[in-house]
C-alpha positions in Angstrom: -79.2 3.0 -91.0 -81.3 4.0 -88.0 -84.4 6.2 -88.0 -85.3 8.7 -85.4 -88.8 9.0 -84.0 -90.1 12.4 -83.1 -93.4 13.4 -81.6 -95.4 16.4 -82.6 -96.4 18.5 -79.6 -100.0 17.4 -80.0 -99.0 13.7 -80.3 -96.8 14.0 -77.2 -99.7 15.4 -75.3 -102.0 12.6 -76.5 -99.4 10.1 -75.5 -99.1 11.5 -72.0 -102.9 11.2 -71.5 -102.7 7.4 -72.0 -102.1 5.1 -69.0 -98.5 4.2 -68.2 -98.7 0.7 -69.6 -99.9 1.9 -73.0 -97.3 4.6 -73.1 -94.5 2.1 -72.4 -95.8 -0.3 -75.1 -96.0 2.5 -77.7 -92.5 3.9 -76.9 -91.0 0.4 -76.9 -92.6 -0.3 -80.3 -91.0 2.8 -81.8 -87.7 2.2 -80.1 -87.4 -1.5 -81.0 -89.2 -1.8 -84.3 -89.3 1.5 -86.1 -86.0 3.1 -85.1 -83.9 0.1 -85.9 -85.6 -0.8 -89.2 -84.1 -0.3 -92.6 -87.6 0.7 -93.8 -90.2 1.7 -91.3 -92.9 1.5 -93.9 -92.8 -2.3 -93.7 -94.5 -2.2 -90.2 -97.1 0.4 -91.1 -100.0 0.8 -93.5 -100.5 3.7 -95.9 -103.6 5.7 -95.3 -106.0 6.9 -98.0 -108.6 9.6 -98.5 -108.1 12.7 -96.5 -105.1 11.2 -94.7 -103.3 10.1 -97.9 -99.6 10.3 -97.6 -99.6 9.4 -94.0 -98.8 6.1 -92.3 -100.6 4.2 -89.6 -98.8 2.1 -87.0 -100.7 -0.2 -84.6 -100.0 -1.3 -81.1 -102.8 -3.3 -79.6 -105.9 -1.0 -79.6 -103.8 2.1 -80.2 -103.0 3.8 -83.5 -100.3 6.2 -84.3 -100.6 8.4 -87.4 -97.2 9.4 -88.8 -95.4 10.9 -91.6 -92.1 9.3 -92.9 -89.5 11.8 -93.9 -87.0 9.9 -96.0 -84.5 12.7 -96.6 -84.0 13.2 -92.8 -84.6 9.6 -91.7 -87.3 10.7 -89.3 -90.7 9.2 -88.5 -92.8 12.1 -87.2 -95.7 11.0 -85.0 -98.7 13.3 -85.5 -101.5 11.6 -83.6 -101.7 8.9 -80.9 -105.0 7.5 -79.7 -107.3 4.6 -79.3 -108.4 3.1 -82.5 -112.0 4.5 -82.2 -110.6 8.1 -82.0 -107.3 8.1 -83.9 -108.7 9.0 -87.3 -111.0 11.8 -86.3 
């Protein structure tokens, strides 16, 4: 079972704003870890408070806020950013 990773328009724009090395690391993480996993939740952490129901993935100093859609086998990336800005 493979998952597909999709980027929301805003998340894609945030990803493009990062330097090339960070972009490659993040895309490689989703391609190698998340897309090939049986359960993408094992790599993430559930968020609480206002962001309850969403999941956080971490690559070095960058955070990706995602929603996991089990019925479609899709991880939808909603936000991409440095850890100091990702939750705002």
